[in-house]
Legacy VTK file of the C-alpha trace (Angstrom):
# vtk DataFile Version 3.0
C-alpha trace
ASCII
DATASET POLYDATA
POINTS 69 float
-25.769 -10.490 24.060
-22.707 -12.313 23.964
-20.280 -9.413 21.664
-17.666 -11.182 19.894
-13.920 -10.723 21.009
-12.034 -8.287 19.565
-9.201 -8.868 17.031
-5.731 -6.494 16.757
-4.361 -6.295 13.295
-1.387 -4.652 12.367
-0.550 -3.111 8.954
3.388 -2.499 7.646
3.568 -2.315 4.171
6.567 -0.778 2.832
6.400 2.260 0.784
8.735 1.903 -1.665
7.742 -1.480 -3.284
5.352 -2.999 -5.838
2.903 -4.849 -3.564
0.226 -7.610 -4.564
-2.499 -6.157 -2.137
-4.627 -9.415 -2.626
-2.055 -11.557 -1.804
-1.149 -9.670 1.028
-4.228 -9.354 2.687
-4.890 -13.252 1.921
-1.565 -13.818 3.470
-2.570 -12.159 6.917
-5.973 -13.166 6.956
-4.625 -16.526 7.352
-1.887 -16.527 9.307
-3.779 -14.630 11.884
-6.413 -17.487 11.838
-9.254 -15.868 10.914
-11.241 -18.440 8.574
-11.507 -20.631 11.699
-13.331 -17.614 13.715
-15.519 -17.432 10.722
-18.474 -19.464 10.483
-21.008 -19.742 6.904
-24.040 -17.391 7.639
-22.141 -15.288 10.384
-22.835 -12.003 10.332
-19.362 -9.792 9.997
-18.680 -5.675 9.998
-15.818 -4.935 8.437
-14.865 -1.795 8.691
-11.571 0.390 8.281
-9.893 3.956 8.407
-7.406 4.845 5.874
-4.622 6.781 7.314
-3.069 8.068 4.124
-3.409 4.342 2.542
-3.409 4.755 -1.127
-4.885 1.671 -2.237
-7.349 1.025 0.907
-10.569 0.301 -1.446
-8.341 -2.588 -2.796
-7.467 -3.853 0.738
-11.372 -3.837 1.850
-12.250 -5.622 -1.679
-9.347 -8.163 -0.831
-10.561 -8.522 2.639
-14.104 -8.803 1.214
-13.507 -11.470 -0.606
-11.155 -13.801 1.954
-14.407 -13.400 4.365
-16.449 -14.722 1.503
-14.719 -18.022 0.689
LINES 1 70
69 0 1 2 3 4 5 6 7 8 9 10 11 12 13 14 15 16 17 18 19 20 21 22 23 24 25 26 27 28 29 30 31 32 33 34 35 36 37 38 39 40 41 42 43 44 45 46 47 48 49 50 51 52 53 54 55 56 57 58 59 60 61 62 63 64 65 66 67 68
């Protein structure tokens, strides 16, 4: 069984500003080049740890949306 290469994701949100979570996730998703690594019909696992992030559900919702498009 071939195991896909892991991708390193770094998160750097400013604490003192209002952030458009959906747009930030979209920008990072495309900046990393992930759309070219995901093929239609491919199974993708998404997991996360919040580490105290207040908007983790919004981040995951946006990420799922990016992967589906």
